[in-house]
N, C-alpha and C positions, 0 to 999 in steps of 0.2 A: 633728682634726688641729691640731698646734701650728704657729704661724706665726712663732716666734722666729727672728730673723735676726741671727746674730753678724757682727761686722765682719770683712771679708776684707782681707788685705794681700798685696801682691806681694813674695815673698821672693827670687825669682830671675826675671829677665826675659831669658832666653836666646833669645827670639823663636823658640821651637820650632815647626817646621813641623807636627810632630805629637808633642807631649809625651805620654808614656805610662808606665804601669807604675811608679808611685811605690812605694818599698819602704824601710822603716825598718831601718837597720843599727844595732841597739841597742849592740853592742860598740864600734863606731867613733863612735857618736853622730852619725850623718849620714843624710840622706835621699837615696836613689839614685833616679834616673829616667832615661828614655831619650827620644831623638827618633828614632822608628822610620823616618822618611823619610830622614834624613841618616845614620843609624846611629851617632849620638853618645850617649855615656854621661856623666851628670853626677852630682855629689855636692854637696849643700848641708849645711853644718855650722851649726846654729842657735847654738851657743855662741860662735862667732866671726863669725857673720853672713856667712860666706864661701861662695862657690860656685866650683867648678872643673870643668873638662871632663876626664874621666878617659880617654876614648877617642874616636876619630873614625873613622867609616866601618867599623864592625864589623857583622856580621849579627845585629842585636839588635832584638827587638820587646818583650821583657820581661826583667826582672832579678830575681834573688833572691840570698840569701847562703848559702854553704855553711858547714858546721860548722868548717872550718879557715880561714875568712876569705876564701877565694876566692869570686869572684862567679859565679853561675849565669847564663849568657847563653843566652836562648832566642830563636830566630828562624828565618831561612831555612836555617841549617845545622844545625837540630835543637837539641840541648842541648850547650853547651860550658862548660868551667870556665876562668876567667881569673884569673891571679894578679896580684900588685902590679906585676910587671915588664911586664905586658902579654901574657905567653905564654898561649896558649889551647890547651886540649886538648878533644878530642871525647869526649862521654859516649855519645851516640847520635845518629845522623843519619838512619836509616831503620828501618822496622819493617813486616814483613808486606807487602813490596812498595811501601810508601809512603815517599817522601821526606818527612821530617818538617819541616813549616814551622809553627812555633808562633806564635800571636798573643798569648796570655797564659798565665801559669802562676801557681800558688800552691804553698806548701809545706804538706803535710798533717800530721796529728797524729803519724804515724810517721816524719816527716822525708822522706817520698817526695815527688816532684814530681807534681802534677796539672796537665796542660796540654791546651789545645785547639788542634788543627791547622786550617788553612784553606788553600784553593786558589782564589785569585782572580787573574785576569789582565786584560789590556787589554779583553777582551770580556766580562768579568763572571765569574760562577761557572764554574769548570772542573770541579770535583768537590766533593762534600761532605766536610766535615772530621770529625774524631773527637775524642773525649775519651780521653786516655791517662793511665795511671799509670806513672811512671818510678821504679823503685826505686834504692836506693843503689848496687847493682852494675851499673846501666845497663840492666837488663832492663825490658821494657815489656809492658803488658797494655792492650788496647783495652777501655775501659769502656762506650763508647757511640759511635754513628756517626749519619750523616745530618744533621750540623750544618751550617747554612748559613754563618754567620760566628761562629766561636768567640770568646768574649770573657770578661769578668770572672768570676773564681772566688773563693770564700771558704768557710770552715768555721764552723759554729756553735761556741760556746765549749766544748761537751762533745765536739766532734769527730764527732758522730754524724750530722750533716747537711752535705752539700756543696751549695753554690749555684753554678750555672753559667749563663752568659748566652749566648743565641743572638741577636745583635744584629738581624739582618735579619728574624727572626721576631718581634721585639719581645717576647721572652719570657725570663724568668729561671726556670730549672728548679731543683727541689730533689731530691736523692737521699738515700736512707738509706745510711749507711756502716757496713760491717762493721769495727769498730775493730781486730779481730785481723788481718785480711788486707789492709785498705785498699780492698777492692772495694766497689762501689756497686750499688744495686738500687732498684727502685720509683721510677723517675723520674715526677714529676708537675709540673704548672705551679705555680710559686710566685706569679709576677706576669705578667700580660699588660698591656703598656704601651699605652694608647690611641694612635690615629693622630694625635690632637691634641697629643701630647707628643713630646719628642725620643726618640731611639733609646737603649735601655739599653746602656751600654758597660762601663767598669771598675767593680769592685765591692769593697766591704770590709764585714766584719761586726764590730760593736763588742762590747765585753765584756758587754753586756746581751743579745746575740743578735739585735739589730736589723740589718737589711741596708741598706747605703748604696749607691746606684747612681748613677753619673755619667750624665747625659743628653746625648749628642751631638746637636747641633742644638737642644737644649732650654734651654741656658743655666742649668742648675740641677743640684743633687744632691738626690736623693729618698731619704728614710729610711723604710723599711718595717718594720712590726712583724713578729714571727715568724709571724703569720697572713697576711702579704702585704698588709696595709692600710697606706695612706700615713699616716705619723705626722707628718712635716714635710717642708718643701721649703726648700732653701738656694739663693737666687738667686746666680748667678755672672756677673760682667760680661764674659762671653765665651760665644758661642753654641755653640762646639764644645768641650764639656767631656768629657774623655776618661777620666779615672780618678781614684781617691782612695786614700789610705792614712792611717792614724793613725801618729803618731810623736811625737818629743820624749821627754824623760826620764820624764815621767809618762804618756805615751801620750795626752795631752789635746789635741794638735794634730791637726787634719785638714788634710792636704795635698791639693791639687787640681791636676791637670795639665790643660792645654788645648792646642789646636792652632791655629796661625796660618794654615796653608795651607787655603784654601777647598776643600772636597770636595763638589761639587754632586751632588745625588741627587734622585730623584723621591719619596724617603721623608721629605723635609723636612716638618715640621708646618706648618699654615697660618700660624702666627705667626712663622715663621722669616724673617729679613730678610737677603737676600743682600748688602745694602750695610752691614750692621751689623758690629760687632766680632766676629771669629771667635775669637781667642784667641792663645796663644803663651806667656804667663807661667806660672810656678808660684805658686799662691796658698796661703795658710794662714789658718785660722781656729780658734777654740776654741768648739766647739758645745755644750760642757757635758757631753759623754759621753767615756768612755775607750775606747781600742782594746784589742785583745787583745795579749798578749805575742807579738812576732813569732817565728816558728819559723825554724830553719835547716835546710837540706837536708843529707842524709847521704851524699853521693857520696864514695867512697873513692879513686877513681882516674879517670884519663882515658886516652885513647889518643893517637895522633899529632895534632899541631896541624892545623887546617884550612889549605887552600891560601891563603886570604885572611884575615888576622887584623887588617886595618886598619892604621893607623899610630899610634904612641904619641903622647901629648900630654905 
């Protein structure tokens, strides 16, 4: 295992209650991410070292970029498209009797969206979530079910492997992908995270096919080789590390989101310090590896806007 530790810098300190879903917009040259507790959407432009709030109070847990520049908003209202004016249109809100509440998404090799749903309330798990494929015309296929807490997703560079995280099971799965249809099969365990470590959360796959996993409660990002062995660990000065994404012009920057609002749980590892720093800032480092070229979704249309689109900023 490599112990190289690149220096981390805070590039935006929006004091996110739960920063999540960093996403590099290569055309605009900006890093998008969300605060999924407040429903806020942010953009950081490295070239100008500027950060702005794009939207406030929208139903967003994850974000991606569509082929036409609109943003793909995933969360409690399913999948929405948002244009620069703030107008949002629904792509899909329910499927097969399930109101779709997405926790995380990724864009696949055919520009379809892969997303995991979850159903947690004040009393805990209400029903298990699913892994879905959402095509460009808004139609959906259930790929897997029985997921406790859907989280980070990512594809191998050749598009033939999908990685998908079930946080509460402390497991990252891998699936074989049919590149012609986008369907998946042969789920097996890629990584089982020990109880002495944090919970696996957001995920990214680099250009070499290594998997990076943010560890909630763990204060670190772990890089696994394609066989699931730990290759290195990056310490983060925040215990609630939520997600990661590669960005920058050369895709050499690793962005790391964190959460400032303490979420107590009996799944905290022994080393977790309730009095320690939880998080809140957006961090960046240069680990010495490159990310994959970011994909754009292929949604061609939307329907009527949802009842609540938040307020513009």
